[in-house]
N, C-alpha and C positions, 0 to 999 in steps of 0.2 A: 504495500499499499504505500510506498514511498515514490511511486510515479505519481505525480501530481498533475499532468498536463489533462488526464481524463476524469479529473474529480468533478464530477456533477452530481447534484442533488436531485435523486429520483423521488419526486414529491408522491408518485403512485405508490411507490414501495413504502415509503415511510407510512403513508396513509393504511396501507394493508397491513404492516406490521402493529400499528395501534389497534385497528379493528381485530386481528387475529390474537393479540396480546403475545407477539413474538419478539424476542430481541433484536435490535439493529446493532450490528458488531462492526466496528473500524479497528483495523489491526496496523501498527506501523512499528519500524525499528528507529527512526532518528526524529521523528515528530517535527517535520519541517513546518515553516510558517504556513504555507499553502494548507497543509493538512488542519491547522489549527483553525485557520478560517472556514474550511470545508465544515469542520466538525460544529462550529458556530452557526453555520447556515443550517445544518441537518437539526440541531436544538431548535432553530427557529421556526422551522416547517413543522417538527414535531410538537411545539408548543400551540403554533397556530390551530392545529386539527384538534386539540383538546381543550381549546379557549382558554389557555393559560399563558398568552404571550406576555403578560405583566410581570411574569417570573424569570422572562428571558435573560434579563442583565444579571441578576443573580445566580442563576443556574450556570450561565456561562461562565463566569468567575469562578465558581467552585469547580468546574468541569477542567477548566484551565489550569487552575491550581494543583488539582490532583493528577493531571497529566503530566505536568511539568515536575513534578515532584517525583513521579515514576521514571520520567526520562533522567532526572539527576540520580536517583538511585541506581540505575543501570550504569550510567557514566561513573559513578562512585566505584562499582564493583570492577570496571576495567582498568581504572586508576590505580586503586588499591593493588591489584593484580601487578600491574606493571611496576609499581614501586616497590614490589616484594612485601607488603603488609598484609597482616591477617585482619580483615574487616571485623570478625567476631571477637577480637582480643582488645579490650578496652584500652590498654595503653596505646596499641596500633592504631586504633580507631581516632584517638587524640592527636595522635603524630600525624596521621594522614589528612586529618581534617584541617590542620593548620593553614597548609598552602593549596588545599584541594580546589577551592574557588579560582584564585588566580591562575593556578598552572592548567586547569581545565578549560577556563575561558580564552587562555591565549592561544590554545591548541585545539579549539572544540571539534574542528573536522575530523581530526586524527582519533579522537575518542569516540565520536559517533561512527565512524567506519569500523572502529574495534567491536562496538556493540552490534553493529549489522553483521560482521563476520562470525560473531558468536551467537547470532540469532536472538539477541535478548529484545523481546518485543515489548510493547505497550499496547495494551487492548483496550478500547472504550466499547462498553456495553450499555445501550439505552431501551428502557423496556416500560410498557405501560401495562399494568397487571393490578387486577383487583382495584381500579380507580386510584392506584398509587405509582407515582414515577419512581422507577428503579434505576439506578445508576452504579455502574461498576467500573473501575479503572484498574487492570491488572498487569503486572509485569512479571515476567519470570524469573525473579530472583527472591530469596526469602529475605524478609526484613529481619535485622537483627535485634536482640533484646536491648542494646543501647539505643537503636534509633526508635524502638517503641517507648522507651522510657522518655525521651525527649518529646515525642509526639503528644503523649499523655499529659506531660507537663505543660505542653501549649493549650491542651484542652482545659486543664485546670486554670490556667492563667485566664483564657478567655472569658470564665465566669466572673472574673473580677470587675470586668467592663461593662458599662452600660450601652458605649457607642462607640463607633471607629475612632472618634476624635481623640478618646481617652488612651486607647490602645497605642495610637501613634504618637501620643506626646510621651511615651514611656521608651526607654531605651532597652531593646530586647538582643539578646545574643545573636549576632548576625553570621556566626561561624558557617552556617547553613542556611541557604535561601529560604526553605520551608518555614523557618520560624514565625515571622511576623505574618507570612502568607497564609499559615494555617488559621492563627488567630482573626485574621481578617475573613477567613472563609467561614468560621463559627459565627462571627457577628454578622455576616450576609445571611446565614440560615436563621438567626434571632430575628432579622428584620421581616422576614417571611413567615414568621411564627413557629419556626421548626428549631428546636433544640439541638445540642451536640449528640444526644443520644441517637439521633437519626444518622450519624456518621460513626462508621468503625473502620478501623485499619488493622488488619490481621494477616498471619499466615495461613496459606489453604495449600497443603502439599508444597510443591516447589515454587509457589507463586505469593507475591504480596498483593492483598485485595484491598483497595478502598470502596468500601460500599456506602451509598448514600442513598437513602430512603425518604421520598418526598409525598407524604399524603395529600392529595389536593384539598382545597376549601371544602370544610364540611358542608358547608350549604349547597355548594355546586354538586358534590357527590350525591347529597340527599336527594337534589333536584333530579340527577339522572336516575336515580332509582325511583322517585316519585313518577317521573314520567313512564317508565317501564311498566310499573304497576298500574298506572292510569289507561295504558295502552291494552293490557291484560284485562281490566275491568271493563272496558268500553268495547271487548273485541267480538260482542254481541253482533256487531255489523257483519261478522263473517257467520255463515250457517253453521249449525250443528252436524254430528256426523250422520249420513243418510240411515234411514230407518231400517232399510234392510240389512246393514252391517251392524246396527245395535240389537237387530232380533238374532243375528248369529252369535254375537257376544253374548248376549243373555244365555244362548243355549249351551255354549262352551263353558260357562260358569255354573249350569245347572247339572250337579252330578248324576242326575237321573236320565240326562240325555245320551241318546246314541249316536254313534259316529254317522250311521245312515240318516239320521237327522239333520245334524250338521251340514254333512254333503248335500242333502236336499235343498236346504235354504241358500248355501252356496250357489247351486245351478241355477238357481232364479234369476242370477244376475250374471248375463253373458259375459260382461268385461271382467268381472271377478272370477268368474270360472276360467277365462282365458289367462289371465295373470297368474292364476294358481298353477294351472297345467304348464305355464311358460317356466315358471320358478322350478318346478319339481322335474321338468325335463332338461333344466339347463346343467351345465358342467358342474355345479355344485354339488349335486347329488350322485355324480357318477354311474347313472343306472345303465344297466346292459340292455335295456329295451325301452321303447317309448311308452309312456303312460297315458292313456286316454279316459280313464275312469276317475271320476271326482273321487268316490269312495277311497279306491287305491291312493290316490294323491294325498287325501287327507291323513290316511295312515302312514305315509311315508313321512311327509311334514311334521304330523304330530300336533297335539293341541297346542302348544306353546308356538310352535311355527305358523299355525292357522291365525292366533292372536295377534303375532306380530304382522302377518300379512293383512290383516283387517286394519291395523292402525296406520301401516305405510300406504294401503291402497285407499283408506279413508281419508287421510291426509291430502293424498295428491288429488283426489275427487273434490275434495273443498278448496283447494289452494289452486287447482288447474294448471295448464301448461299453455295457455293462449298466446302469450307474449314471447318474444324472442329472449328477453332477459330471462324470464322463468324458465324457459327451456334450457338455457344455459346453466342455471342454478341447479335446476334437476339432474342434468347430464353429470355435473360434479358430484352430486349426491349419489349418483348411481354407481360412478367410479369409485368413490369414497367407501361405498357399502360392498363392492366387489373386492377391493383391497382389504376391508375389514374382515370380511368372511374368511379370506385366504391367510390374513395373518393368524387368525384363530387356528385354522387347518395346519398350518406350517409350524407354529410356535408353540401351540397349548397342548399338552397331552389330553386334556379333557376338552373335547369338541362340543359339548352340549351348548356352549354360549354362543355357537356359531350364528344361529339364527337371530339371537339378541344384537350381536355385533353388525349384523347384516341391516337389520331394522335402525338400530342406533345411528348408523351412519347415513341411512336413507334420510332420517329426520332431523339430523344433526344442525342443519342450516334452515331449519322452518322460520326462525325468526326474521332472517332476510327475507323469505319467500313472503311471509306475512306482509311486510311492507310494499311488496309489490303488488299486493292483493287488497289493500285496504279500501274500504268503502270512503267516499268523499264525507261522509257524516261523520266518520272516525277521524278524519284527518281535522275537521273543523273543531270536535272536541279535544284533540290533542293540542291544535294551535291556541284554542281559547284557555286551556289549562297552562301553557307556557306563557301565555299573556298575563294571567292571574298571578302566576309565581314571579312574573318580572324577568324569565329568563330570555336570553338572546335567541333570535332565530337558529343561529347557528348550532346550538344544542340539539333541536330537533332534526336538523340536516345531518349532523353527524350519526345521530341515532337511527335514522332512515338510510344512511347509507352503510349501515352496517354494525356501528358501534353499539355495544351491549346487546346485540342481537341474539346472544346465547341466554343472557339471563330472560329476554323477552319471549323466545321460543320456549325455556322451561316454564315460564309462568303459564303459559297459553297450553303447554302440554299438560300441566297440573290441571287447568281447568276443564281440558277434555279428558280427565281422569286416566293418563296414562299410567304406566305402572312407574313405580320410584326408580328402577334402575335405568329405564330409558329418559326419564326427567332429567336424571343426574349426568347421563351421557351427553344431553343436548346442553345443559347448564354448564358443564365443565370442559367442554371438548377443545377450548383454546386455554384452559387452566388445569391441567390434569392434577398438579400437584396437590389443589385444594379439594380435590373429590373426596368423600368419606371412604374409609377403607374399604366397606363393603362392596362397594361399586367401583374401585379402583380398576380392576381388570376390565372392565367393559368402556370404560372412560380411557384408559390407556389406549385400548385397541383402535376406538373411535378416533382419538387424537392423533394417533400415528397414521391412521388411513387418510386422514384429512390431510396431514402435512405430506405425505407422499404425494398426493395430487398437487398439492402446491410446489414441491420439489420438481416435479415432472414439467410444470410450465415455468419453472425458473422465477417463481416470485419469492422464493426464500432460498437459503442454502443450509447445507448440512451443519454448520456452526449454530444455526438459531433452532435446532431441535432440542426438545427437552431432554437433558443427559439422564435424567431418571427414568423416563419412558424406554430410551434406547437400552440402558442397563437391565430393564425389566424384561426386555425382548432379547437379551443377550447380543445387542448389536454394539460393537467396539469401533468400528472404523467406516469412513465415507465409502469405502470399496464396497462393504456388505450391503449398505443402503443402494448402491448404485445396482449391484447385481439383483437385489431384491425388486428395485422398482422397473428394471428392465423386464424381468421375468413377469410381473404383474401388468404392466403396460401390455406387452405381447398377448398375454392371457386374455387381458379384457378386450382386446382388439378382436381376438379370435372368437370369443364368446358372441361380441356385438356382431359380426359378420355372419354367425349361425342363426342370428335371430332376424336377419333381414334377408 
């Protein structure tokens, strides 16, 4: 990332990262000025899309300070090594820092090249998650005990000051450039209502991590939540599930029902019948011969499979596919469902959740599809709600563009009495780590299936995938993901060709 001539801010990718709660990652070895400017521009676009532009100057300063400190830490390592000093030895540390600043500044290009040769990186990570801005700056050298003590001393000093003027009036130890800078950073956070507990600097394996957590304005967060609830409460503008589907659902829930009764009710709906037979005869079930009997199909799919089929079929009937945008959304969902099904088939010993994974992925973006289906009366109600709350129009525009769609989709799924596992798959498909433990297997599967779809169209990269999910599936490298994605993509194309 040290090639700076192609540093273009991709606003669509930033917007996508916000909506999908995936991290934006920028890596460098030398942190040139052009990249510093680029990061500021990325922050500006990021904050614009979450209606927090007023925070730009404060957050930009904090990020610049943390990035600069990481760069200095890397420079310090190569300098100490060149001087034959042990940076972990307190006496050597004191000796090395005596002329560190002067010697490195006079020959900075030399030391930056040494860092690059040793692949000492600085990584900037920006993510919107749970309505909180998460910022990390990582560099691949471990912070020493002496350095940590000095940093915590600066944190303690910052508590003494009420404002920046007080801090600047005092003479601070300037043997390291981070001294006054960190104090100013803490004061910057105080000005936006954040205390130093939201910033931590720690060791993580072979890296030093500076982690900054910025909860958004509580009123703003609450308003986003209120808007989502208002949408779900007023979703009566959309029809309920068709009567024939409700009738089959009641039969399934009745312990005295026979499979023949369920099959007979399904057969009354030609489209539902066709969908069931298409699924049973797809590559998923790998049957040796084609199935034409509804009774046989119901036996093969099973009661849980029929329940899931009714949910996905009913949702698609309600939301429709009449517009190009909706067709694109549903196609993404079909592909995610295919990927989810195959993730379970290939990675889980227990294959019972395959149908749940399939339908969970089919429905994961229903919040987005809702917005392309809303009745004008619903739009008026939401606009009136925002007006009464004094919310800017951009908040509603962000939600309608996809922001918060997982929460909205989950609220509507609850309204339609979906089972808890599917509600959670919808709610947490962008934030798998927050899912309740009992639903994590399904949520992880739907999350990874969705991310594989995004990888395929290159709207994200491998580094943006949740590491806990990859570990859960035993995936340790980009190569594994590439092989998996190529196989799933080819199989999906083959499956589609059989259907046409």
